C-alpha positions as CSV (number, residue, x, y, z in Angstrom):
1,M,-23.8,27.3,-22.6
2,A,-22.0,28.1,-25.9
3,V,-19.8,25.4,-27.3
4,R,-16.3,26.5,-28.5
5,S,-16.2,24.7,-31.9
6,S,-15.0,26.1,-35.2
7,A,-14.2,25.1,-38.7
8,A,-10.8,23.8,-39.6
9,P,-8.5,26.5,-40.8
10,P,-7.5,26.5,-44.5
11,T,-4.2,24.4,-44.8
12,P,-2.5,22.6,-47.7
13,W,-4.1,19.4,-46.5
14,S,-7.6,20.8,-45.6
15,Q,-9.4,23.3,-47.8
16,S,-13.0,22.3,-47.0
17,L,-13.4,24.5,-43.8
18,A,-15.3,21.5,-42.3
19,E,-17.2,22.2,-39.0
20,P,-18.0,19.8,-36.2
21,D,-21.2,17.8,-36.4
22,I,-22.5,17.4,-32.8
23,H,-25.7,15.6,-32.0
24,H,-28.2,17.7,-30.0
25,S,-28.3,15.2,-27.1
26,A,-24.5,15.4,-26.5
27,Y,-23.1,17.7,-23.9
28,V,-19.9,19.7,-24.8
29,H,-18.5,22.0,-22.1
30,S,-17.8,25.6,-23.1
31,F,-14.2,25.2,-21.9
32,S,-13.5,22.5,-24.5
33,N,-12.2,23.0,-28.1
34,I,-13.5,21.1,-31.0
35,I,-12.1,22.0,-34.4
36,G,-12.8,20.7,-37.9
37,D,-14.6,17.6,-39.1
38,V,-15.5,15.9,-35.8
39,R,-18.7,13.8,-35.7
40,V,-20.1,13.5,-32.2
41,G,-22.8,10.9,-31.5
42,E,-25.7,10.8,-29.1
43,N,-25.4,11.3,-25.3
44,V,-21.7,12.0,-25.6
45,M,-20.1,14.0,-22.8
46,I,-17.1,16.2,-23.5
47,A,-15.7,17.7,-20.3
48,P,-13.8,21.0,-19.7
49,G,-10.2,21.3,-20.9
50,T,-10.5,18.8,-23.8
51,S,-8.9,19.5,-27.2
52,I,-10.3,17.7,-30.2
53,R,-8.5,19.0,-33.3
54,A,-9.3,17.6,-36.7
55,D,-7.3,20.4,-38.5
56,E,-4.7,18.1,-39.9
57,G,-5.7,14.5,-39.9
58,H,-9.5,14.1,-40.4
59,P,-12.3,13.1,-39.9
60,F,-12.8,12.1,-36.3
61,Y,-15.7,10.0,-35.0
62,I,-16.9,9.7,-31.4
63,G,-19.6,7.1,-30.8
64,D,-22.8,7.2,-28.8
65,D,-22.7,7.3,-24.9
66,T,-18.9,7.9,-24.9
67,N,-17.4,10.3,-22.4
68,I,-14.3,12.4,-23.0
69,Q,-13.0,13.5,-19.6
70,D,-11.0,16.6,-18.6
71,G,-7.7,17.2,-20.4
72,V,-8.1,14.6,-23.1
73,V,-6.2,15.5,-26.4
74,M,-7.2,14.1,-29.8
75,H,-5.2,14.9,-32.9
76,G,-4.3,13.1,-36.1
77,L,-1.4,13.1,-38.6
78,E,-2.0,14.2,-42.1
79,Q,-1.2,10.8,-43.4
80,G,-2.7,7.5,-42.2
81,R,-6.3,6.4,-41.7
82,V,-8.1,3.6,-39.9
83,N,-11.3,1.9,-41.1
84,G,-14.3,2.7,-38.9
85,D,-17.1,0.3,-38.1
86,D,-19.1,1.9,-40.8
87,G,-16.5,1.0,-43.5
88,E,-15.3,4.6,-44.0
89,A,-11.7,5.9,-43.4
90,Y,-11.1,8.0,-40.3
91,S,-8.1,9.6,-38.7
92,I,-9.5,8.7,-35.3
93,W,-12.4,6.4,-34.5
94,V,-13.8,6.1,-30.9
95,G,-16.6,3.6,-30.5
96,S,-19.7,3.6,-28.4
97,R,-19.8,3.4,-24.6
98,S,-16.1,4.0,-24.3
99,S,-14.4,6.2,-21.7
100,L,-11.3,8.4,-22.4
101,T,-10.1,9.5,-18.9
102,H,-8.2,12.5,-17.7
103,M,-5.1,13.6,-19.7
104,A,-5.3,10.7,-22.2
105,L,-3.8,11.3,-25.6
106,I,-5.4,9.7,-28.7
107,H,-3.2,10.6,-31.7
108,G,-4.3,9.4,-35.1
109,P,-4.3,7.2,-37.0
110,A,-6.0,5.5,-34.0
111,Y,-8.9,3.2,-33.5
112,V,-10.6,2.6,-30.1
113,G,-13.5,0.1,-30.2
114,D,-16.7,-0.1,-28.3
115,D,-16.8,-0.4,-24.5
116,C,-13.2,0.5,-24.1
117,F,-11.5,2.3,-21.2
118,I,-8.3,4.4,-21.7
119,G,-6.8,5.3,-18.3
120,F,-5.3,8.5,-17.0
121,R,-2.3,9.9,-19.0
122,S,-2.2,6.9,-21.3
123,T,-1.3,7.3,-25.0
124,V,-2.7,5.6,-28.1
125,F,-0.8,6.4,-31.3
126,N,-1.0,4.6,-34.7
127,A,-2.7,1.7,-33.0
128,R,-6.0,-0.2,-32.8
129,V,-7.6,-1.0,-29.4
130,G,-10.1,-3.8,-29.8
131,S,-13.6,-3.6,-28.3
132,G,-14.0,-4.3,-24.6
133,S,-10.3,-3.7,-23.9
134,I,-9.0,-1.8,-20.9
135,V,-5.8,0.4,-20.9
136,M,-4.9,1.4,-17.4
137,M,-2.9,4.5,-16.3
138,H,0.3,5.9,-17.8
139,A,0.5,3.2,-20.5
140,L,1.8,3.6,-24.1
141,V,0.1,1.7,-27.0
142,Q,1.9,2.4,-30.3
143,D,2.2,0.6,-33.7
144,V,0.2,-2.4,-32.6
145,E,-3.3,-3.9,-32.7
146,I,-4.7,-4.9,-29.3
147,P,-7.1,-7.8,-29.6
148,P,-10.6,-7.4,-28.2
149,G,-11.1,-7.9,-24.4
150,K,-7.5,-7.5,-23.4
151,Y,-6.0,-5.8,-20.3
152,V,-3.1,-3.4,-20.5
153,P,-1.6,-2.8,-17.0
154,S,-0.6,0.6,-15.6
155,G,2.8,1.8,-16.9
156,A,3.0,-0.8,-19.7
157,V,4.8,0.1,-22.9
158,I,3.2,-2.0,-25.8
159,T,5.2,-1.3,-29.0
160,S,5.4,-4.7,-30.6
161,Q,2.7,-7.1,-31.7
162,Q,4.2,-9.9,-29.7
163,Q,3.6,-7.9,-26.5
164,A,0.1,-7.2,-27.6
165,D,-0.7,-10.8,-28.3
166,R,0.5,-11.9,-24.8
167,L,-1.7,-9.4,-22.9
168,P,-4.1,-11.0,-20.4
169,N,-7.9,-10.9,-20.7
170,V,-9.9,-8.4,-18.7
171,L,-11.4,-9.6,-15.5
172,E,-15.0,-9.1,-14.3
173,A,-13.8,-6.6,-11.7
174,D,-12.1,-4.5,-14.4
175,V,-15.3,-4.4,-16.5
176,K,-17.3,-3.3,-13.4
177,F,-14.7,-0.5,-12.8
178,A,-15.0,0.7,-16.4
179,S,-18.8,0.6,-16.3
180,H,-18.8,2.5,-13.0
181,I,-16.8,5.3,-14.7
182,I,-19.3,5.4,-17.6
183,H,-22.3,5.6,-15.3
184,I,-20.7,8.4,-13.2
185,N,-20.0,10.5,-16.3
186,D,-23.5,9.9,-17.7
187,A,-24.9,11.3,-14.4
188,L,-22.5,14.3,-14.8
189,R,-23.8,14.9,-18.3
190,S,-27.4,15.0,-17.1
191,G,-26.3,17.3,-14.2
192,Y,-24.6,19.7,-16.5
193,R,-27.6,19.9,-18.8
194,C,-29.9,20.5,-15.8
195,A,-27.6,23.3,-14.6
196,E,-28.1,25.1,-17.9
197,N,-31.9,24.6,-17.9
198,I,-33.7,27.2,-15.7
199,A,-36.8,25.0,-15.5
200,C,-34.6,22.2,-14.0
201,I,-32.4,24.2,-11.7
202,A,-35.0,26.6,-10.3
203,P,-36.8,24.0,-8.0
204,I,-33.4,22.9,-6.6
205,R,-32.4,26.5,-5.8
206,D,-35.7,27.1,-4.1
207,E,-35.3,24.0,-2.0
208,M,-31.8,25.1,-1.0
209,A,-33.0,28.5,0.0
210,T,-35.6,27.0,2.4
211,P,-34.1,27.1,6.0
212,T,-33.8,23.8,7.8
213,M,-33.4,23.3,11.5
214,N,-30.4,21.7,13.0
215,Q,-28.8,20.9,9.6
216,P,-25.1,20.3,10.0
217,P,-22.7,22.6,8.0
218,A,-21.7,21.2,4.6
219,N,-18.0,21.6,5.2
220,V,-17.7,19.2,8.2
221,S,-15.4,16.3,7.6
222,S,-17.2,13.0,7.1
223,R,-15.2,11.6,10.0
224,S,-17.3,13.7,12.3
225,A,-20.2,11.3,11.7
226,N,-18.2,8.4,13.0
227,G,-17.3,10.3,16.1
228,S,-20.8,11.5,17.0
229,G,-22.5,9.9,20.0
230,N,-21.3,8.7,23.4
231,S,-20.1,5.3,22.4
232,G,-18.3,6.4,19.2
233,V,-16.3,9.1,21.0
234,I,-15.3,6.7,23.8
235,E,-14.3,4.0,21.4
236,Q,-12.0,6.5,19.5
237,V,-10.5,7.7,22.8
238,R,-9.7,4.0,23.8
239,Q,-8.2,3.4,20.4
240,L,-5.9,6.4,20.6
241,L,-4.8,5.7,24.1
242,A,-4.1,2.0,23.3
243,Q,-1.8,3.1,20.5
244,G,0.1,5.5,22.8
245,Y,-1.2,8.8,21.3
246,R,-2.2,11.9,23.3
247,I,-5.6,13.5,23.3
248,G,-6.3,17.2,22.6
249,T,-9.3,19.4,21.9
250,E,-10.1,22.5,19.9
251,H,-13.2,24.7,19.8
252,A,-14.6,27.4,17.5
253,D,-17.7,29.6,17.4
254,E,-20.0,29.7,14.4
255,R,-17.9,32.4,12.5
256,R,-14.6,30.7,13.2
257,F,-16.0,27.3,12.3
258,K,-16.9,28.5,8.8
259,I,-13.4,29.7,8.1
260,S,-11.8,26.7,9.9
261,S,-10.1,28.8,12.5
262,W,-10.0,26.7,15.6
263,K,-8.7,27.6,19.1
264,S,-6.7,25.0,20.9
265,C,-7.2,23.7,24.5
266,A,-4.6,22.2,26.7
267,I,-3.4,18.6,25.7
268,V,-4.6,16.0,28.2
269,Q,-1.3,14.6,29.7
270,S,-2.9,11.5,31.4
271,D,-3.1,8.2,29.6
272,R,-6.0,6.9,31.7
273,E,-9.3,6.7,30.0
274,S,-11.3,8.1,32.9
275,D,-9.1,11.2,33.2
276,V,-9.3,11.8,29.4
277,L,-13.1,11.5,29.4
278,A,-13.4,13.9,32.4
279,A,-11.3,16.5,30.5
280,L,-13.4,16.1,27.4
281,N,-16.6,16.6,29.4
282,S,-15.2,19.7,31.1
283,C,-14.2,21.2,27.7
284,M,-17.6,20.5,26.1
285,Q,-19.3,22.0,29.1
286,E,-17.1,25.1,29.1
287,H,-17.8,25.6,25.4
288,S,-21.3,24.4,25.3
289,G,-22.3,26.9,22.5
290,D,-19.3,26.2,20.3
291,Y,-18.1,23.5,18.0
292,V,-15.6,21.1,19.8
293,R,-13.4,18.6,18.1
294,L,-11.2,15.8,19.4
295,I,-7.6,15.6,18.3
296,G,-5.4,12.6,18.3
297,I,-1.7,13.5,18.5
298,D,1.4,11.3,17.8
299,T,3.9,13.0,20.0
300,N,6.9,11.2,18.5
301,A,6.2,12.1,14.9
302,K,4.7,15.5,16.0
303,K,1.6,15.1,13.8
304,R,-2.1,14.7,14.1
305,V,-3.6,11.2,13.6
306,L,-7.3,12.1,14.1
307,E,-9.6,15.1,13.9
308,T,-13.3,14.5,14.6
309,I,-16.1,16.8,15.8
310,I,-17.7,15.7,19.1
311,Q,-20.0,18.7,19.8
312,R,-22.1,21.1,17.7
313,P,-23.9,24.2,18.9
314,G,-27.6,23.6,19.4
315,A,-27.2,19.8,19.7
316,T,-28.2,17.8,22.8
317,P,-25.4,17.9,25.3
318,T,-23.7,14.5,25.8
319,H,-21.9,13.3,28.8
320,L,-19.1,10.8,28.1
321,S,-19.1,7.9,30.5
322,N,-16.9,4.8,30.4
323,G,-19.4,2.6,32.2
324,S,-18.9,-0.9,30.9
325,S,-21.8,-3.2,29.8
326,S,-22.3,-6.5,31.5
327,S,-24.4,-8.0,28.8
328,H,-21.5,-10.0,27.1
329,T,-22.1,-13.6,26.4
330,A,-19.8,-15.8,28.4
331,P,-17.0,-17.1,26.2
332,S,-16.6,-20.8,25.4
333,Y,-13.1,-22.1,25.3
334,S,-11.9,-25.2,23.5
335,S,-8.8,-27.0,24.2
336,S,-5.9,-26.9,21.8
337,N,-6.1,-29.5,19.0
338,G,-2.5,-30.3,19.3
339,N,-1.3,-28.8,16.0
340,G,-0.5,-25.4,17.5
341,N,-2.9,-23.5,15.3
342,G,-4.0,-20.8,17.6
343,H,-7.0,-19.7,15.7
344,V,-10.7,-19.4,16.2
345,A,-13.1,-21.3,14.0
346,A,-16.0,-19.6,12.3
347,S,-18.3,-20.8,15.1
348,G,-16.5,-18.4,17.5
349,S,-15.0,-20.8,20.1
350,I,-11.6,-19.6,21.3
351,E,-8.8,-22.2,21.3
352,G,-6.5,-22.7,24.2
353,S,-3.4,-21.4,22.3
354,V,-5.1,-18.0,21.8
355,V,-5.9,-17.8,25.6
356,A,-2.3,-18.6,26.3
357,Q,-1.1,-15.9,24.0
358,I,-3.4,-13.3,25.6
359,R,-2.2,-14.4,29.1
360,Q,1.4,-14.1,28.1
361,V,0.9,-10.5,26.8
362,L,-0.9,-9.5,30.0
363,S,1.8,-11.0,32.1
364,K,4.4,-8.7,30.5
365,G,2.2,-5.6,31.1
366,G,1.0,-5.4,27.6
367,R,-2.5,-4.4,26.3
368,I,-4.8,-6.3,24.0
369,G,-6.5,-4.8,21.0
370,I,-8.6,-6.3,18.3
371,E,-9.0,-5.7,14.5
372,F,-11.4,-7.0,11.9
373,A,-11.5,-6.9,8.0
374,D,-13.8,-8.2,5.3
375,E,-12.5,-10.2,2.3
376,R,-11.5,-7.1,0.3
377,R,-9.8,-5.2,3.2
378,F,-8.0,-8.4,4.2
379,Q,-6.4,-8.8,0.8
380,T,-5.0,-5.2,1.1
381,S,-4.1,-5.6,4.8
382,S,-6.5,-2.7,5.6
383,W,-7.9,-3.6,9.0
384,K,-10.5,-1.8,11.1
385,S,-9.8,-1.4,14.8
386,A,-12.1,-2.1,17.7
387,S,-11.5,-1.4,21.3
388,I,-11.1,-3.7,24.3
389,Q,-11.9,-1.9,27.6
390,A,-11.2,-4.8,30.1
391,T,-7.8,-5.2,31.6
392,N,-8.2,-8.7,33.2
393,E,-8.1,-12.0,31.3
394,A,-11.7,-13.0,31.7
395,G,-13.0,-9.6,30.6
396,I,-10.7,-9.5,27.6
397,L,-11.8,-13.0,26.5
398,A,-15.4,-12.0,26.8
399,E,-14.9,-8.9,24.6
400,V,-13.0,-10.9,22.0
401,Q,-15.8,-13.4,22.0
402,A,-18.3,-10.6,21.5
403,C,-16.3,-9.0,18.7
404,M,-16.0,-12.4,16.9
405,S,-19.8,-12.9,17.2
406,G,-20.4,-9.4,15.8
407,H,-18.2,-10.0,12.8
408,I,-19.1,-13.5,11.7
409,G,-17.9,-14.1,8.1
410,E,-15.0,-11.7,8.5
411,Y,-11.3,-11.9,9.6
412,V,-10.6,-11.1,13.2
413,R,-7.2,-10.8,14.8
414,I,-5.9,-9.9,18.2
415,I,-3.1,-7.3,18.8
416,G,-0.7,-7.3,21.7
417,I,0.6,-3.8,22.4
418,D,3.6,-2.7,24.5
419,P,2.4,0.7,25.9
420,K,5.9,1.7,26.9
421,A,7.7,1.0,23.6
422,R,4.5,1.9,21.7
423,Q,4.8,-1.0,19.4
424,R,3.0,-4.2,18.7
425,I,4.3,-7.4,20.2
426,L,1.6,-9.8,18.9
427,E,-0.5,-10.2,15.8
428,A,-2.6,-13.3,15.6
429,I,-5.6,-14.1,13.4
430,V,-8.2,-15.7,15.6
431,Q,-11.1,-16.0,13.1
432,R,-11.5,-16.5,9.4
433,P,-14.6,-16.7,7.1
434,A,-16.1,-20.2,7.0
435,H,-15.0,-20.8,3.4
436,K,-11.4,-20.0,4.3
437,Q,-10.9,-22.5,7.1
438,H,-8.9,-24.8,4.9
439,I,-6.1,-22.3,4.7
440,S,-3.5,-22.9,7.4
441,D,-3.5,-20.1,10.0
442,S,-0.2,-18.3,10.7
443,P,-0.7,-16.4,14.0
444,V,2.3,-14.8,15.7
445,R,2.9,-15.4,19.4
446,P,5.2,-13.5,21.8
447,A,8.6,-15.1,22.2
448,S,10.5,-15.4,25.4
449,N,12.4,-12.2,24.7
450,G,9.2,-10.2,24.2
451,G,9.4,-10.2,20.4
452,L,7.5,-12.1,17.8
453,A,8.0,-15.8,17.2
454,P,6.2,-18.2,14.8
455,S,3.5,-20.4,16.1
456,Q,3.9,-24.2,15.9
457,G,1.2,-24.5,13.2
458,A,2.5,-21.8,10.9
459,T,4.1,-22.7,7.6
460,R,7.8,-23.1,8.3
461,A,10.3,-21.4,6.2
462,S,12.8,-23.6,4.3
463,G,16.4,-23.6,5.4
464,N,17.5,-21.6,2.3
465,V,14.9,-18.9,2.9
466,A,15.8,-18.7,6.6
467,Q,19.5,-18.5,5.7
468,Q,18.8,-15.6,3.3
469,V,16.8,-13.8,5.9
470,R,19.6,-14.2,8.4
471,Q,22.1,-12.9,5.8
472,L,20.0,-9.8,5.0
473,L,19.7,-9.0,8.7
474,S,23.4,-9.4,9.3
475,Q,24.1,-7.0,6.5
476,G,21.7,-4.4,8.0
477,A,19.3,-4.7,5.0
478,A,15.6,-4.2,5.4
479,I,13.2,-7.0,4.5
480,G,10.2,-6.4,2.4
481,L,7.5,-8.6,0.9
482,E,5.5,-8.5,-2.3
483,F,2.6,-10.6,-3.6
484,A,0.8,-11.1,-6.9
485,D,-2.1,-13.2,-8.2
486,E,-1.7,-15.4,-11.3
487,R,-2.5,-12.7,-13.8
488,R,-0.2,-10.1,-12.2
489,F,2.6,-12.7,-11.7
490,K,2.7,-13.3,-15.5
491,I,3.2,-9.6,-16.3
492,N,5.6,-9.1,-13.3
493,S,3.2,-6.6,-11.6
494,W,3.7,-7.1,-7.9
495,N,1.8,-5.5,-4.9
496,S,4.1,-4.3,-2.1
497,A,3.5,-4.9,1.6
498,P,5.0,-2.7,4.4
499,L,8.7,-3.4,5.3
500,I,9.4,-5.7,8.2
501,H,11.0,-3.5,10.8
502,T,13.0,-5.9,13.0
503,R,16.5,-6.9,13.6
504,S,15.6,-10.3,15.1
505,E,15.7,-13.3,12.8
506,G,12.9,-15.0,14.7
507,E,10.6,-12.1,14.3
508,A,11.4,-11.7,10.6
509,I,10.8,-15.4,10.0
510,A,7.5,-15.3,11.9
511,A,6.3,-12.2,10.0
512,L,7.2,-14.0,6.7
513,E,5.3,-17.1,7.6
514,S,2.3,-15.1,8.8
515,F,2.3,-13.2,5.5
516,I,2.5,-16.4,3.5
517,G,-0.4,-17.8,5.5
518,E,-2.5,-14.7,4.8
519,H,-1.6,-14.8,1.0
520,S,-1.6,-18.6,0.5
521,D,-3.4,-18.2,-2.8
522,H,-0.8,-15.7,-4.2
523,Y,2.8,-15.7,-5.3
524,V,4.9,-14.2,-2.5
525,R,8.4,-12.7,-3.1
526,L,11.0,-11.9,-0.5
527,V,12.8,-8.5,-1.1
528,G,16.0,-7.4,0.5
529,V,16.5,-3.6,0.6
530,D,19.6,-1.6,1.2
531,T,18.1,1.4,3.0
532,Q,21.3,3.5,2.7
533,A,21.9,3.0,-1.0
534,K,18.1,2.9,-1.6
535,K,18.3,-0.2,-3.8
536,R,17.2,-3.8,-3.8
537,V,19.8,-6.4,-3.0
538,L,17.6,-9.5,-3.2
539,E,14.5,-10.7,-5.0
540,T,13.4,-14.3,-4.7
541,V,10.0,-16.0,-4.8
542,V,9.4,-17.9,-1.6
543,H,5.8,-19.1,-2.1
544,R,3.7,-20.2,-5.0
545,P,-0.1,-20.9,-4.9
546,G,-1.3,-24.5,-5.0
547,R,1.7,-25.9,-3.2
548,T,1.5,-27.9,0.0
549,P,3.2,-26.3,3.1
550,E,6.2,-28.6,2.6
551,T,6.7,-27.5,-1.0
552,A,5.1,-24.1,-1.1
553,L,8.3,-22.3,0.0
554,V,10.6,-22.5,-2.9
555,L,13.8,-20.7,-3.8
556,D,14.1,-19.2,-7.2
557,P,17.6,-18.2,-8.3
558,P,17.9,-14.9,-6.4
559,V,19.0,-11.6,-7.8
560,Y,21.5,-10.6,-5.2
561,T,23.9,-7.7,-4.7
562,P,26.1,-7.7,-1.6
563,A,25.2,-4.9,0.8
564,T,27.3,-3.1,3.4
565,T,27.7,-5.3,6.4
566,P,27.6,-3.7,9.9
567,A,30.4,-4.1,12.3
568,G,30.5,-7.2,14.2
569,S,28.8,-9.6,11.8
570,G,31.7,-11.8,10.8
571,F,34.5,-11.6,13.5
572,S,36.0,-14.6,15.1
573,S,35.4,-15.2,18.8
574,S,39.0,-15.9,19.5
575,S,42.3,-14.5,18.1
576,S,44.4,-17.4,19.3
577,G,45.1,-20.8,17.7
578,S,45.8,-21.7,14.1
579,Q,42.2,-20.8,12.9
580,K,41.7,-17.1,13.5
581,L,39.1,-16.4,10.9
582,S,35.4,-17.3,11.2
583,H,33.7,-19.5,8.7
584,E,31.8,-16.5,7.3
585,A,35.0,-14.6,6.8
586,V,36.6,-17.6,5.0
587,D,33.6,-18.0,2.7
588,Q,33.7,-14.3,2.0
589,V,37.4,-14.4,1.1
590,R,36.8,-17.4,-1.1
591,Q,34.1,-15.6,-3.0
592,L,36.2,-12.5,-3.5
593,V,39.1,-14.5,-4.9
594,R,36.8,-16.3,-7.3
595,Q,35.4,-12.9,-8.5
596,G,38.8,-11.5,-9.1
597,A,38.2,-8.8,-6.6
598,R,41.0,-7.0,-4.7
599,I,41.2,-7.6,-1.0
600,G,42.2,-4.9,1.5
601,L,42.3,-4.4,5.3
602,E,41.4,-1.6,7.6
603,Y,42.0,-1.3,11.3
604,A,41.0,1.0,14.2
605,D,41.5,1.1,17.9
606,A,38.5,1.4,20.2
607,R,38.3,5.2,20.0
608,R,38.5,5.3,16.2
609,Y,36.1,2.4,15.9
610,K,33.4,4.3,17.8
611,G,33.9,7.3,15.5
612,G,34.0,5.2,12.3
613,A,37.5,6.5,11.5
614,W,39.2,3.5,10.0
615,Q,42.9,3.4,9.0
616,T,43.9,1.7,5.7
617,G,46.2,-1.3,6.0
618,A,48.2,-3.1,3.4
619,S,46.5,-4.5,0.3
620,I,46.6,-8.3,0.0
621,Q,48.1,-9.4,-3.3
622,A,47.2,-13.1,-3.5
623,G,46.6,-15.4,-6.4
624,S,44.9,-18.2,-4.5
625,E,42.6,-18.7,-1.6
626,S,45.2,-20.2,0.7
627,Q,47.6,-17.3,0.2
628,A,44.9,-14.7,0.9
629,L,43.9,-16.5,4.2
630,A,47.5,-16.8,5.3
631,A,48.0,-13.1,4.6
632,L,44.9,-12.3,6.6
633,E,45.9,-14.3,9.6
634,S,49.3,-12.6,9.5
635,A,47.6,-9.2,9.4
636,L,45.4,-10.1,12.4
637,S,48.5,-10.9,14.4
638,E,50.0,-7.6,13.5
639,H,46.9,-5.7,14.7
640,A,46.1,-7.7,17.8
641,G,44.0,-5.6,20.2
642,N,42.5,-3.6,17.4
643,Y,39.4,-3.9,15.3
644,V,40.2,-5.3,11.8
645,R,37.9,-5.0,8.8
646,L,38.0,-7.0,5.6
647,V,37.3,-4.9,2.4
648,G,36.5,-6.4,-1.0
649,I,36.9,-4.0,-3.9
650,D,35.8,-4.4,-7.6
651,P,38.9,-3.0,-9.5
652,K,36.9,-2.4,-12.7
653,A,33.9,-0.6,-11.2
654,K,36.1,1.0,-8.5
655,R,33.6,0.4,-5.7
656,R,33.5,-1.7,-2.5
657,L,31.7,-5.0,-2.7
658,V,31.8,-5.9,1.0
659,E,32.9,-4.6,4.4
660,L,33.2,-7.2,7.1
661,V,34.7,-6.9,10.6
662,I,36.8,-10.0,11.2
663,Q,38.4,-9.1,14.5
664,K,37.3,-7.1,17.5
665,A,39.5,-5.4,20.1
666,G,40.3,-7.5,23.0
667,K,38.9,-10.7,21.4
């Protein structure tokens, strides 16, 4: 394949018409541009779409075994040079075994040492990146010298030497990731060279031309392998039904399958496993010479959650049967140890508190599911689901015991599912790896109201944290959580967890304690989110690694912005007597007076209140807290029988700080 390289055009700063010097072992794709004095070392790979222009600043040097991926741009200014490892001056120097990934920009004068990794869309300009350093995605490194072996996180802007000196060292996992990229591109280089060599590619073409029997088509999704076989399909059906999804099927002949043009069958309306399996057997029998695939449908979101092929033409016909096996080992139960920790030890014995939780879910008509995760998936909360077919307590315990025995050394948790509301009512970790048993478990058990409540052994939230959770819920804000290890905490790079979707204080506290238990060796930060304004109203660290349960939950000075409070959060239960305002309303007035905010009132009758049509009342002009409270009580008397709302206004920013209902109609 011809390489698109040319001499540098004659310019005031370059009259030599220098041409690229490319080693014969390097691979340069024909869709790349190399112009001017560029020196390319051994076994270098330059991918399609790259632009390496030494027509202004020159020369460029690219070391041995380095790979330049698609879309990389390398260019240099007329002035400015860096000293290469050979002692000569270069506009750009890229060392050996380095990787410049997609869309990276290296603009000279620039130096990139050996064994470096420059991430996607990152920019290095007028800078030196020391050997063994890793620059992640969308980063800017300019006018600095990065010491060897440093880690630049994604999105970082490093423009001062003080920032560069404070960068953390690379970790072993980062080095393995960079090495993995190098090896992949080395294999690509060999593959591209083979594709251009007729002696190498001819045997492969001959082998592909040889027909093979019963070979599955190449364009089948990899998920079809998971769904093949009697047990795999049945397990997926159970999973979908347990989560409240509907089951559908589609079929296609050989021609339609190649163009992915499927015909739909009727959706199975039953949620009983036996009925669904009977419908699937009937469909596969009716279309025995066609491809048949199983569809999982979320009827609420009106979208598909699963597509997997369960039959291929020419394959042995399978009959789906839900006959259960009786070979489970009888479970061994241990009594509760008195600390309320409803977890299962690595040996696999189920504690009494777990049995009680399962019994409580079943008594409410719920279903039990089970999930497991290894160490890596547990850290990212990426659980794999297993199915529980039994509906009685003894059978469920037997299947839980069997799952734990089959996943020794992994995390296992049980799930309580409300099939009517299609939501989870229980999440409890019942097994941890043996080396993690010192970490306190934080399972969640069903409360008396059917929601989630913290277990007795879980880490208890401090009073300040619980008060902040209560305040966020009363304001209608959503609660989120973030976590970070020691290195990410220092550079303020947090990992986000899903929002806690609940309006119950007990459920929120339980979820918080459960999350802290799972991430006891990380920093954990509580985040309050105003979903309407789409902004954060609170950020506070509630857990630090290495602390005891009594001192782990700390309260840093929070970054707090008042959010809009829903109706009914601060009204008084009685409008009679001398004290007509609730304690919350009094505290809010005190805070507004201290801030110099303007206090106003709005009122509405029952009809206008339902429609959100408030009428503006008189503004309260008070210089002290007592005057403001007296004016408020007077206004409440004037509007007895109506809803009354307190409004705090920032006169400078001309925006509302707070809206709080302080009186309800008929109260």
